[in-house]
C-alpha positions in Angstrom: 1.4 9.7 9.5 0.9 12.1 6.2 2.7 9.8 4.0 4.0 6.5 2.9 7.3 6.4 1.1 7.8 4.0 -2.6 10.4 2.0 0.2 8.0 1.3 2.5 5.8 0.6 0.2 7.9 -2.0 -1.7 9.2 -3.5 2.2 5.6 -3.7 3.2 4.8 -6.0 0.2 7.3 -8.1 0.5 6.9 -8.5 4.3 3.2 -9.5 4.0 3.4 -11.2 1.1 1.0 -9.0 -1.0 1.6 -8.9 -4.7 0.4 -6.4 -7.3 -2.2 -8.2 -8.2 -3.6 -9.9 -5.6 -3.9 -6.8 -3.5 -5.2 -5.0 -7.5 -8.0 -7.8 -7.0 -8.4 -8.1 -3.3 -9.4 -4.3 -2.7 -10.7 -3.6 -6.7 -8.5 -1.3 -7.6 -6.4 -1.9 -11.1 -2.8 -3.7 -11.8 -2.3 0.2 -12.7 -2.7 1.8 -9.5 -1.4 -0.7 -7.3 2.0 -0.1 -9.5 2.1 3.5 -9.7 1.9 3.9 -5.9 4.4 0.9 -5.5 6.9 3.7 -7.4 5.2 6.7 -6.5 4.0 6.2 -2.8 1.0 7.6 -1.3 0.8 11.7 0.8 -2.6 11.9 2.8 -3.1 11.0 6.2 -6.4 9.3 4.2 -4.5 8.4 1.6 -1.7 6.2 4.6 -4.4 4.7 6.1 -5.7 3.0 3.8 -2.8 1.2 2.0 -1.6 0.3 5.4 -4.9 -1.4 5.9 -4.6 -3.0 2.3 -0.6 -3.5 3.6 -1.3 -4.9 6.7 -4.3 -5.6 6.8 -4.1 -3.3 10.1 -5.2 0.7 9.5 -3.1 1.5 12.7 0.3 -0.4 11.6 2.5 2.0 11.6 5.7 1.5 10.2 
């Protein structure tokens, strides 16, 4: 998988009860970056794996 759409990220955040603030604090990201990913999605295999781990706890989780 090479991309995660903004809709998919928002869906996974709701499904796994993740908040912008919670992700930012747990993963040492800025809230601005989390919001950016929520609105634009991510592309690139490594970024997708990172965000799947952030959102689901499992980097191998397939949507």
